[in-house]
Steps between C-alpha positions, in 0.01 A plus 500: 500500500629845414508685829605851410451687175628836390278791413446488123520876465865499606626405156559770239717549196850564632573782263194693620608455860850612412367820346271556797789448740716750319222755528469421868871539557499835322211608721689389811775745416248783529308363797469648845539268796376483857716342770452416868395787723511302824739611771815314600348441845203322344725287285704405807208294632449297182589136437615337176497144369750273681700232320534125553659201332274298270561182698387657827155559348470177309566646155692255278822652373445311175175689443671834552787400271253398228309827522820702509619336179165581341526861619843536339377336180214751489750788512375600845659776706371428850352190659379473861334211683337544841369213714314553828594868506875443452713554192648163404640601161598839359689554176574813298669510161810715463426846366136499615407826669230525762246641577333370185159543336317162506255632241142381557580346838450863605126427467519244782668763719237756402243248630663516842429873504133416455538248781637765735196721440257209538669421829466861617139530385593776257361277223168327580559197274621401156144550379511878548390673175764719335236772490560539874828671412484608136219694326589332171349179645173636636287477184432263214638149478824603674302547822500121539879474523631407845845468652461122482452521123832684471674243718372203301562668160129482416406871503432517128705822478695531176843353567829537317753267660804713417670777694535755221142618558608657829788698350344692213660849490295738710321222691607588854191380689473121490179513705314722255609275215378171651178650638415625153526163327168371361344161551587254226300205637212446744614534860586173677465269202844470342857455621736755345838542669524874550776744591234771489292319762797447731591866466146591600548292816790726598275804465222335702751446782614861479143631499399285798817559703573862413859391429674328207519122483874493568458706819225270628718195446817662632362556847278193532704231327842597367638638825406204724665273241823706508461598133740793485620474143202558273368768267168541322437692178231769528330726247539877495227532765675259737266203446662156508495286189304195609539266204883491501805714591572426864869416545619279785742223591423134437521417871253782579260361242537163670419665835178642354416151378561361848268763649225380266577133558470561877163672444614846609724393789862608523747388765230471764310816396170498311551779244180414312206292617512145363161532334629796298768282343238231436290758317793604280626150414230232563794305644274306735228452240138601532211648302551736205200697377582522130519287188749687283791276394771646722763345726551832676349585835629826656763562231667175614481194278342190650611151397257225588158360418163667510154359452150636472177372655175497304179404679124549499528812718722670241263391224210657691696826534567508125133441422398776741720765333383389236775404254481373143356155444827389339706574813241340726496190281879460518499516880190283532658234280816495711304480827277223366798299378650496847791728400449718803865551588743546213815679405430867435683461170257225398202724577650781293563260211140374523368855485726578205371195314153658514574869456827500305868502589571757771135603520364271769611689811412844351154360420455384861600844629280680249193290579538525880664845507767333709266443795456122484820299509563132578721427798857460375731325743878495493710235670795610716767631265786281386681827434437871490725708284569790271727524202647782295630556150835341416458227756452658841337261747373515856368156600338398829434135589277481810531123553876511558521865610737581218564830318698518176618816323659512156609828335647549153622790288368523146858571388671223696815402304416228252125534536321451169133523591263538793475126559844417363411136454336454839122520509322750726338213686821307558617689806152464651474130425856416600492689827164348592627151415821541699400737780131574498339177612559258782665173409428170679 
């Protein structure tokens, strides 16, 4: 059985990514950066990740050696393995300078800013409408967009994956740009990986906190973790870029992963309530109130299985709306056949077979106006993760309490392409096989 699969949207034509990266690098040269504003006294009370030998924590040296060889073959620049809150392996290639931008892994860190505000009560929930903060989302179809939609990449807002859109000459206000983007698809019906949506999350945090995303995280998270050496690109108005552009050390990224793996706890302190981390990652499993085909929860990617329950009560709700006969008939047929619990993917495929490829879930949302959803249940995660262009990885394996970080420069000597002969999924599959699951 294939246990872990990579997100299909991670693969692009290498030459397009290369051009996009060059544009990004040129933009970096003009960027403004925020750095830590916390006092030396505050930093004096922090604690960082300790180290340990692999053997002392039951990690086979052969597994580490195998993964290290793979990391070198992939033209990696940094590779860190943490088990039970201790660094058991840390390698950096010669010539690699840190702090480093882990590309879209920034989104996972942005999610922690949302978590801080949920913990403080400054955000009521992920279901808060964007219209609460931005007038552009108070009328029309955009009024249905919530923070959760942004964090699952299902907002329907027009999305260009690249970075160049943020650096058009004269475009100094990233917030105005992303708030002004139109809807391209019905809200909540389609997965579309979105830098625009992640950038909007940064502005939601700033609007709710009265301070930029980087400042919220600096005081609440970075300082307790002893993260002294970081910088975060900001626009001309001082707003943090939320989709990419934080720069930090590999071991600090591993520390952030450990914080999430420990459900908000750090060295005996509870920095974020455990249920907040559960909300952002679905690490412990649970219900999900949506059908869109996404593996993302709160900007974190979930690896595991999810199923959906169809029963007579749901059928009665659909008939009471009422919905089209064709949708009712599909659900009635499934309930009558005894297929009451099935993979969510199977349900989506069944709907598509009736309404056309990619049209089944939008039809369900359109007919019910998003108010009647089957119960979707996720098992405890085999892994939670985020990745970034050119092979950045932050992997968390709850079963064995393992965190893995891999960083890589696009211009690493000898590198020929983004994958360079090693599939995106390989580092996920190999690390899960060797480190992520208990062995008899």
